[in-house]
PDB file of N, CA, C and O in Angstrom, chain B, residues numbered from 101:
ATOM      1  N   MET B 101       0.728  -1.159  -0.076  1.00  0.00           N
ATOM      2  CA  MET B 101      -0.042  -0.033  -0.106  1.00  0.00           C
ATOM      3  C   MET B 101       0.788   1.264   0.067  1.00  0.00           C
ATOM      4  O   MET B 101       1.523   1.366   1.050  1.00  0.00           O
ATOM      5  N   HIS B 102       0.709   2.161  -0.756  1.00  0.00           N
ATOM      6  CA  HIS B 102       1.577   3.241  -0.831  1.00  0.00           C
ATOM      7  C   HIS B 102       0.610   4.561  -0.202  1.00  0.00           C
ATOM      8  O   HIS B 102      -0.603   4.756  -0.136  1.00  0.00           O
ATOM      9  N   SER B 103       1.999   5.451   0.271  1.00  0.00           N
ATOM     10  CA  SER B 103       1.373   6.179   1.307  1.00  0.00           C
ATOM     11  C   SER B 103       1.419   7.745   0.487  1.00  0.00           C
ATOM     12  O   SER B 103       2.029   7.823  -0.579  1.00  0.00           O
ATOM     13  N   THR B 104       0.839   8.768   0.979  1.00  0.00           N
ATOM     14  CA  THR B 104       0.855  10.267   0.395  1.00  0.00           C
ATOM     15  C   THR B 104       2.106  10.601   0.358  1.00  0.00           C
ATOM     16  O   THR B 104       2.468  11.400  -0.506  1.00  0.00           O
ATOM     17  N   LEU B 105       2.952  10.114   1.202  1.00  0.00           N
ATOM     18  CA  LEU B 105       4.418  10.810   1.111  1.00  0.00           C
ATOM     19  C   LEU B 105       4.991  10.127   0.037  1.00  0.00           C
ATOM     20  O   LEU B 105       5.929  10.749  -0.462  1.00  0.00           O
ATOM     21  N   ASP B 106       4.672   8.770  -0.619  1.00  0.00           N
ATOM     22  CA  ASP B 106       5.588   8.210  -1.793  1.00  0.00           C
ATOM     23  C   ASP B 106       5.118   8.797  -2.880  1.00  0.00           C
ATOM     24  O   ASP B 106       5.832   8.944  -3.872  1.00  0.00           O
ATOM     25  N   LEU B 107       3.653   9.274  -2.821  1.00  0.00           N
ATOM     26  CA  LEU B 107       3.056  10.172  -3.932  1.00  0.00           C
ATOM     27  C   LEU B 107       3.634  11.284  -4.367  1.00  0.00           C
ATOM     28  O   LEU B 107       3.851  11.559  -5.547  1.00  0.00           O
ATOM     29  N   ARG B 108       3.937  12.057  -3.255  1.00  0.00           N
ATOM     30  CA  ARG B 108       4.699  13.621  -3.121  1.00  0.00           C
ATOM     31  C   ARG B 108       6.308  13.590  -3.866  1.00  0.00           C
ATOM     32  O   ARG B 108       6.758  14.216  -4.826  1.00  0.00           O
ATOM     33  N   VAL B 109       6.858  12.668  -3.042  1.00  0.00           N
ATOM     34  CA  VAL B 109       8.075  12.222  -3.454  1.00  0.00           C
ATOM     35  C   VAL B 109       8.642  12.032  -4.801  1.00  0.00           C
ATOM     36  O   VAL B 109       9.731  12.406  -5.236  1.00  0.00           O
ATOM     37  N   LEU B 110       7.481  11.233  -5.503  1.00  0.00           N
ATOM     38  CA  LEU B 110       7.388  10.673  -6.830  1.00  0.00           C
ATOM     39  C   LEU B 110       6.992  11.730  -7.916  1.00  0.00           C
ATOM     40  O   LEU B 110       7.408  11.735  -9.074  1.00  0.00           O
ATOM     41  N   LEU B 111       6.037  12.710  -7.303  1.00  0.00           N
ATOM     42  CA  LEU B 111       5.882  13.815  -8.117  1.00  0.00           C
ATOM     43  C   LEU B 111       6.722  14.877  -8.255  1.00  0.00           C
ATOM     44  O   LEU B 111       6.799  15.587  -9.257  1.00  0.00           O
ATOM     45  N   SER B 112       7.505  15.015  -7.004  1.00  0.00           N
ATOM     46  CA  SER B 112       8.391  16.173  -7.023  1.00  0.00           C
ATOM     47  C   SER B 112       9.787  15.486  -7.668  1.00  0.00           C
ATOM     48  O   SER B 112      10.588  16.367  -7.978  1.00  0.00           O
ATOM     49  N   LEU B 113      10.191  14.342  -7.898  1.00  0.00           N
ATOM     50  CA  LEU B 113      11.246  13.791  -8.965  1.00  0.00           C
ATOM     51  C   LEU B 113      10.496  14.256 -10.187  1.00  0.00           C
ATOM     52  O   LEU B 113      11.079  15.151 -10.800  1.00  0.00           O
ATOM     53  N   VAL B 114       9.469  13.908 -10.634  1.00  0.00           N
ATOM     54  CA  VAL B 114       9.124  14.336 -12.013  1.00  0.00           C
ATOM     55  C   VAL B 114       9.244  15.512 -12.349  1.00  0.00           C
ATOM     56  O   VAL B 114       9.770  15.871 -13.403  1.00  0.00           O
ATOM     57  N   GLU B 115       8.681  16.394 -11.335  1.00  0.00           N
ATOM     58  CA  GLU B 115       8.683  18.110 -11.889  1.00  0.00           C
ATOM     59  C   GLU B 115      10.446  18.381 -11.631  1.00  0.00           C
ATOM     60  O   GLU B 115      10.895  19.332 -12.270  1.00  0.00           O
ATOM     61  N   GLU B 116      11.228  17.780 -10.941  1.00  0.00           N
ATOM     62  CA  GLU B 116      12.723  18.277 -11.156  1.00  0.00           C
ATOM     63  C   GLU B 116      13.435  17.524 -12.743  1.00  0.00           C
ATOM     64  O   GLU B 116      14.378  18.056 -13.330  1.00  0.00           O
ATOM     65  N   ARG B 117      12.848  16.399 -13.164  1.00  0.00           N
ATOM     66  CA  ARG B 117      13.408  15.778 -14.141  1.00  0.00           C
ATOM     67  C   ARG B 117      12.752  16.832 -15.288  1.00  0.00           C
ATOM     68  O   ARG B 117      13.474  17.294 -16.172  1.00  0.00           O
ATOM     69  N   GLU B 118      11.250  17.185 -15.188  1.00  0.00           N
ATOM     70  CA  GLU B 118      10.997  17.789 -16.497  1.00  0.00           C
ATOM     71  C   GLU B 118      11.471  19.462 -16.311  1.00  0.00           C
ATOM     72  O   GLU B 118      11.516  20.261 -17.246  1.00  0.00           O
ATOM     73  N   ALA B 119      11.746  19.717 -15.144  1.00  0.00           N
ATOM     74  CA  ALA B 119      12.455  21.163 -15.313  1.00  0.00           C
ATOM     75  C   ALA B 119      14.038  21.427 -15.982  1.00  0.00           C
ATOM     76  O   ALA B 119      14.494  22.345 -16.664  1.00  0.00           O
ATOM     77  N   ARG B 120      14.585  20.256 -15.480  1.00  0.00           N
ATOM     78  CA  ARG B 120      15.894  19.937 -16.075  1.00  0.00           C
ATOM     79  C   ARG B 120      15.905  19.822 -17.828  1.00  0.00           C
ATOM     80  O   ARG B 120      16.525  20.538 -18.614  1.00  0.00           O
ATOM     81  N   LEU B 121      15.202  18.927 -18.057  1.00  0.00           N
ATOM     82  CA  LEU B 121      14.918  18.646 -19.424  1.00  0.00           C
ATOM     83  C   LEU B 121      14.466  19.929 -20.298  1.00  0.00           C
ATOM     84  O   LEU B 121      14.759  20.158 -21.472  1.00  0.00           O
ATOM     85  N   ARG B 122      13.656  20.725 -19.399  1.00  0.00           N
ATOM     86  CA  ARG B 122      13.395  22.058 -20.561  1.00  0.00           C
ATOM     87  C   ARG B 122      14.483  23.229 -20.505  1.00  0.00           C
ATOM     88  O   ARG B 122      14.431  24.143 -21.327  1.00  0.00           O
ATOM     89  N   ARG B 123      15.647  23.169 -19.338  1.00  0.00           N
ATOM     90  CA  ARG B 123      16.524  23.851 -19.317  1.00  0.00           C
ATOM     91  C   ARG B 123      17.437  23.319 -20.456  1.00  0.00           C
ATOM     92  O   ARG B 123      17.738  24.054 -21.397  1.00  0.00           O
ATOM     93  N   THR B 124      17.773  22.336 -20.386  1.00  0.00           N
ATOM     94  CA  THR B 124      19.279  21.850 -21.364  1.00  0.00           C
ATOM     95  C   THR B 124      18.306  21.484 -22.986  1.00  0.00           C
ATOM     96  O   THR B 124      19.096  21.172 -23.877  1.00  0.00           O
ATOM     97  N   SER B 125      17.303  21.480 -23.302  1.00  0.00           N
ATOM     98  CA  SER B 125      16.735  21.069 -24.492  1.00  0.00           C
ATOM     99  C   SER B 125      16.617  22.244 -25.347  1.00  0.00           C
ATOM    100  O   SER B 125      16.047  23.275 -24.989  1.00  0.00           O
ATOM    101  N   LEU B 126      17.243  22.047 -26.643  1.00  0.00           N
ATOM    102  CA  LEU B 126      17.188  23.116 -27.637  1.00  0.00           C
ATOM    103  C   LEU B 126      15.379  23.228 -28.299  1.00  0.00           C
ATOM    104  O   LEU B 126      14.663  22.278 -28.614  1.00  0.00           O
ATOM    105  N   PRO B 127      15.100  24.444 -28.337  1.00  0.00           N
ATOM    106  CA  PRO B 127      13.994  24.280 -28.965  1.00  0.00           C
ATOM    107  C   PRO B 127      14.364  23.768 -30.539  1.00  0.00           C
ATOM    108  O   PRO B 127      15.437  23.803 -31.142  1.00  0.00           O
ATOM    109  N   ILE B 128      12.733  23.169 -31.046  1.00  0.00           N
ATOM    110  CA  ILE B 128      12.846  22.221 -32.283  1.00  0.00           C
ATOM    111  C   ILE B 128      12.985  23.106 -33.415  1.00  0.00           C
ATOM    112  O   ILE B 128      13.539  22.823 -34.477  1.00  0.00           O
ATOM    113  N   GLU B 129      12.290  24.494 -33.020  1.00  0.00           N
ATOM    114  CA  GLU B 129      12.122  25.067 -34.228  1.00  0.00           C
ATOM    115  C   GLU B 129      13.229  26.033 -34.320  1.00  0.00           C
ATOM    116  O   GLU B 129      13.199  26.568 -35.428  1.00  0.00           O
ATOM    117  N   LEU B 130      14.304  26.511 -33.505  1.00  0.00           N
ATOM    118  CA  LEU B 130      15.521  27.096 -33.476  1.00  0.00           C
ATOM    119  C   LEU B 130      16.600  25.883 -34.330  1.00  0.00           C
ATOM    120  O   LEU B 130      17.575  26.222 -35.001  1.00  0.00           O
ATOM    121  N   ALA B 131      16.288  24.878 -34.180  1.00  0.00           N
ATOM    122  CA  ALA B 131      17.301  23.685 -34.846  1.00  0.00           C
ATOM    123  C   ALA B 131      16.884  23.779 -36.443  1.00  0.00           C
ATOM    124  O   ALA B 131      17.746  23.887 -37.315  1.00  0.00           O
ATOM    125  N   ALA B 132      15.521  23.727 -36.720  1.00  0.00           N
ATOM    126  CA  ALA B 132      15.143  23.491 -37.905  1.00  0.00           C
ATOM    127  C   ALA B 132      15.666  24.740 -38.541  1.00  0.00           C
ATOM    128  O   ALA B 132      16.141  24.471 -39.644  1.00  0.00           O
ATOM    129  N   GLN B 133      15.750  26.029 -38.236  1.00  0.00           N
ATOM    130  CA  GLN B 133      16.242  27.176 -38.977  1.00  0.00           C
ATOM    131  C   GLN B 133      17.444  27.201 -39.152  1.00  0.00           C
ATOM    132  O   GLN B 133      17.824  27.862 -40.118  1.00  0.00           O
ATOM    133  N   HIS B 134      18.325  26.615 -38.436  1.00  0.00           N
ATOM    134  CA  HIS B 134      19.838  26.533 -38.810  1.00  0.00           C
ATOM    135  C   HIS B 134      20.134  25.352 -39.714  1.00  0.00           C
ATOM    136  O   HIS B 134      21.189  25.395 -40.346  1.00  0.00           O
ATOM    137  N   ARG B 135      19.482  24.495 -39.828  1.00  0.00           N
ATOM    138  CA  ARG B 135      19.666  23.454 -40.829  1.00  0.00           C
ATOM    139  C   ARG B 135      20.453  23.778 -42.092  1.00  0.00           C
ATOM    140  O   ARG B 135      21.621  23.444 -42.287  1.00  0.00           O
ATOM    141  N   PRO B 136      19.740  24.411 -42.861  1.00  0.00           N
ATOM    142  CA  PRO B 136      20.156  24.873 -44.551  1.00  0.00           C
ATOM    143  C   PRO B 136      21.852  25.618 -44.009  1.00  0.00           C
ATOM    144  O   PRO B 136      22.774  25.497 -44.815  1.00  0.00           O
ATOM    145  N   VAL B 137      22.032  26.087 -43.134  1.00  0.00           N
ATOM    146  CA  VAL B 137      23.452  27.086 -42.924  1.00  0.00           C
ATOM    147  C   VAL B 137      24.587  25.823 -42.420  1.00  0.00           C
ATOM    148  O   VAL B 137      25.783  25.718 -42.692  1.00  0.00           O
ATOM    149  N   ARG B 138      23.692  24.929 -41.578  1.00  0.00           N
ATOM    150  CA  ARG B 138      25.055  23.813 -41.145  1.00  0.00           C
ATOM    151  C   ARG B 138      25.319  23.206 -42.398  1.00  0.00           C
ATOM    152  O   ARG B 138      26.495  23.097 -42.744  1.00  0.00           O
ATOM    153  N   ARG B 139      24.089  22.646 -43.392  1.00  0.00           N
ATOM    154  CA  ARG B 139      24.508  21.601 -44.370  1.00  0.00           C
ATOM    155  C   ARG B 139      25.464  22.400 -45.477  1.00  0.00           C
ATOM    156  O   ARG B 139      26.395  21.803 -46.018  1.00  0.00           O
ATOM    157  N   TRP B 140      25.214  23.560 -45.722  1.00  0.00           N
ATOM    158  CA  TRP B 140      26.180  24.772 -46.231  1.00  0.00           C
ATOM    159  C   TRP B 140      27.494  24.852 -45.713  1.00  0.00           C
ATOM    160  O   TRP B 140      28.397  24.895 -46.549  1.00  0.00           O
ATOM    161  N   VAL B 141      27.825  24.883 -44.401  1.00  0.00           N
ATOM    162  CA  VAL B 141      28.920  24.799 -43.752  1.00  0.00           C
ATOM    163  C   VAL B 141      29.715  23.339 -44.063  1.00  0.00           C
ATOM    164  O   VAL B 141      30.820  23.066 -44.533  1.00  0.00           O
ATOM    165  N   GLY B 142      28.815  22.712 -43.661  1.00  0.00           N
ATOM    166  CA  GLY B 142      29.143  20.789 -44.055  1.00  0.00           C
ATOM    167  C   GLY B 142      30.094  20.797 -45.370  1.00  0.00           C
ATOM    168  O   GLY B 142      31.233  20.346 -45.490  1.00  0.00           O
ATOM    169  N   ARG B 143      29.346  21.389 -46.228  1.00  0.00           N
ATOM    170  CA  ARG B 143      29.840  21.188 -47.770  1.00  0.00           C
ATOM    171  C   ARG B 143      31.027  21.776 -47.912  1.00  0.00           C
ATOM    172  O   ARG B 143      31.984  21.163 -48.386  1.00  0.00           O
ATOM    173  N   GLN B 144      31.103  23.112 -47.493  1.00  0.00           N
ATOM    174  CA  GLN B 144      32.414  23.937 -47.680  1.00  0.00           C
ATOM    175  C   GLN B 144      33.476  23.185 -46.957  1.00  0.00           C
ATOM    176  O   GLN B 144      34.594  23.011 -47.441  1.00  0.00           O
ATOM    177  N   LEU B 145      33.108  22.743 -45.787  1.00  0.00           N
ATOM    178  CA  LEU B 145      34.246  22.138 -45.170  1.00  0.00           C
ATOM    179  C   LEU B 145      34.948  20.551 -45.785  1.00  0.00           C
ATOM    180  O   LEU B 145      36.074  20.107 -45.562  1.00  0.00           O
ATOM    181  N   VAL B 146      33.726  19.879 -46.692  1.00  0.00           N
ATOM    182  CA  VAL B 146      34.450  18.624 -47.028  1.00  0.00           C
ATOM    183  C   VAL B 146      34.961  18.965 -48.366  1.00  0.00           C
ATOM    184  O   VAL B 146      35.562  18.069 -48.959  1.00  0.00           O
ATOM    185  N   ARG B 147      34.787  20.420 -49.101  1.00  0.00           N
ATOM    186  CA  ARG B 147      35.190  20.767 -50.329  1.00  0.00           C
ATOM    187  C   ARG B 147      36.473  20.986 -50.350  1.00  0.00           C
ATOM    188  O   ARG B 147      37.262  20.608 -51.216  1.00  0.00           O
ATOM    189  N   PHE B 148      36.786  21.839 -49.027  1.00  0.00           N
ATOM    190  CA  PHE B 148      38.292  22.192 -48.508  1.00  0.00           C
ATOM    191  C   PHE B 148      38.903  21.264 -48.012  1.00  0.00           C
ATOM    192  O   PHE B 148      40.127  21.380 -48.068  1.00  0.00           O
ATOM    193  N   GLY B 149      38.336  19.966 -47.325  1.00  0.00           N
ATOM    194  CA  GLY B 149      38.999  18.623 -46.758  1.00  0.00           C
ATOM    195  C   GLY B 149      39.633  17.825 -48.055  1.00  0.00           C
ATOM    196  O   GLY B 149      40.756  17.324 -48.110  1.00  0.00           O
ATOM    197  N   SER B 150      38.664  17.834 -49.045  1.00  0.00           N
ATOM    198  CA  SER B 150      39.323  17.098 -50.520  1.00  0.00           C
ATOM    199  C   SER B 150      40.085  17.929 -50.991  1.00  0.00           C
ATOM    200  O   SER B 150      41.058  17.372 -51.499  1.00  0.00           O
ATOM    201  N   ARG B 151      40.122  19.399 -51.096  1.00  0.00           N
ATOM    202  CA  ARG B 151      41.205  19.841 -51.954  1.00  0.00           C
ATOM    203  C   ARG B 151      42.597  19.947 -51.326  1.00  0.00           C
ATOM    204  O   ARG B 151      43.690  20.065 -51.880  1.00  0.00           O
ATOM    205  N   LEU B 152      42.234  19.864 -49.844  1.00  0.00           N
ATOM    206  CA  LEU B 152      43.874  19.664 -48.908  1.00  0.00           C
ATOM    207  C   LEU B 152      44.152  18.393 -49.086  1.00  0.00           C
ATOM    208  O   LEU B 152      45.354  18.267 -49.321  1.00  0.00           O
ATOM    209  N   ALA B 153      43.508  17.258 -49.080  1.00  0.00           N
ATOM    210  CA  ALA B 153      43.919  16.064 -49.127  1.00  0.00           C
ATOM    211  C   ALA B 153      44.661  15.658 -50.183  1.00  0.00           C
ATOM    212  O   ALA B 153      45.415  14.685 -50.173  1.00  0.00           O
ATOM    213  N   GLY B 154      44.357  16.763 -51.565  1.00  0.00           N
ATOM    214  CA  GLY B 154      44.919  16.369 -52.849  1.00  0.00           C
ATOM    215  C   GLY B 154      46.139  16.959 -52.671  1.00  0.00           C
ATOM    216  O   GLY B 154      46.981  16.348 -53.330  1.00  0.00           O
ATOM    217  N   GLU B 155      46.686  18.046 -51.959  1.00  0.00           N
ATOM    218  CA  GLU B 155      47.651  18.662 -51.922  1.00  0.00           C
ATOM    219  C   GLU B 155      49.016  17.711 -51.944  1.00  0.00           C
ATOM    220  O   GLU B 155      48.770  16.640 -51.390  1.00  0.00           O
ATOM    221  N   PRO B 156      49.999  17.773 -52.290  1.00  0.00           N
ATOM    222  CA  PRO B 156      51.473  17.116 -52.507  1.00  0.00           C
ATOM    223  C   PRO B 156      52.035  16.513 -51.032  1.00  0.00           C
ATOM    224  O   PRO B 156      52.525  15.408 -50.800  1.00  0.00           O
ATOM    225  N   THR B 157      51.776  17.688 -50.089  1.00  0.00           N
ATOM    226  CA  THR B 157      52.456  17.550 -49.138  1.00  0.00           C
ATOM    227  C   THR B 157      51.291  17.071 -47.832  1.00  0.00           C
ATOM    228  O   THR B 157      51.441  17.304 -46.633  1.00  0.00           O
ATOM    229  N   MET B 158      50.314  16.466 -48.377  1.00  0.00           N
ATOM    230  CA  MET B 158      49.288  15.946 -47.563  1.00  0.00           C
ATOM    231  C   MET B 158      49.240  14.444 -47.857  1.00  0.00           C
ATOM    232  O   MET B 158      48.637  13.782 -47.012  1.00  0.00           O
ATOM    233  N   ARG B 159      49.806  13.723 -48.988  1.00  0.00           N
ATOM    234  CA  ARG B 159      49.708  12.464 -49.654  1.00  0.00           C
ATOM    235  C   ARG B 159      50.957  11.828 -48.274  1.00  0.00           C
ATOM    236  O   ARG B 159      51.881  12.463 -47.765  1.00  0.00           O
ATOM    237  N   PRO B 160      50.557  10.535 -48.020  1.00  0.00           N
ATOM    238  CA  PRO B 160      51.573   9.806 -47.722  1.00  0.00           C
ATOM    239  C   PRO B 160      53.027   9.677 -48.475  1.00  0.00           C
ATOM    240  O   PRO B 160      53.110   9.882 -49.686  1.00  0.00           O
ATOM    241  N   VAL B 161      54.183   9.321 -47.670  1.00  0.00           N
ATOM    242  CA  VAL B 161      55.588   9.310 -48.499  1.00  0.00           C
ATOM    243  C   VAL B 161      55.389   8.112 -49.145  1.00  0.00           C
ATOM    244  O   VAL B 161      55.899   8.199 -50.262  1.00  0.00           O
ATOM    245  N   ARG B 162      54.894   7.049 -48.968  1.00  0.00           N
ATOM    246  CA  ARG B 162      54.992   5.852 -50.171  1.00  0.00           C
ATOM    247  C   ARG B 162      54.464   6.497 -51.110  1.00  0.00           C
ATOM    248  O   ARG B 162      55.200   6.408 -52.093  1.00  0.00           O
ATOM    249  N   ALA B 163      53.271   7.303 -51.389  1.00  0.00           N
ATOM    250  CA  ALA B 163      52.455   7.746 -52.658  1.00  0.00           C
ATOM    251  C   ALA B 163      53.368   8.807 -53.464  1.00  0.00           C
ATOM    252  O   ALA B 163      53.324   8.831 -54.694  1.00  0.00           O
ATOM    253  N   ARG B 164      54.042   9.521 -52.867  1.00  0.00           N
ATOM    254  CA  ARG B 164      54.674  10.371 -53.444  1.00  0.00           C
ATOM    255  C   ARG B 164      55.770   9.748 -54.769  1.00  0.00           C
ATOM    256  O   ARG B 164      56.459  10.533 -55.421  1.00  0.00           O
TER     257      ARG B 164
END
């Protein structure tokens, strides 16, 4: 049989967890707005990395 004290403790734990989740989670709308920018930056980094990997100084010694 559960007492009212158990219920109060459980409710306080649930409230603490929900408050922590609200503080740490990013708004979904904000993340969706920045997605095209992140994709563009990612494409630029991949382009730069592939160009950098083609440089003679970046190739392994055996491949030269």
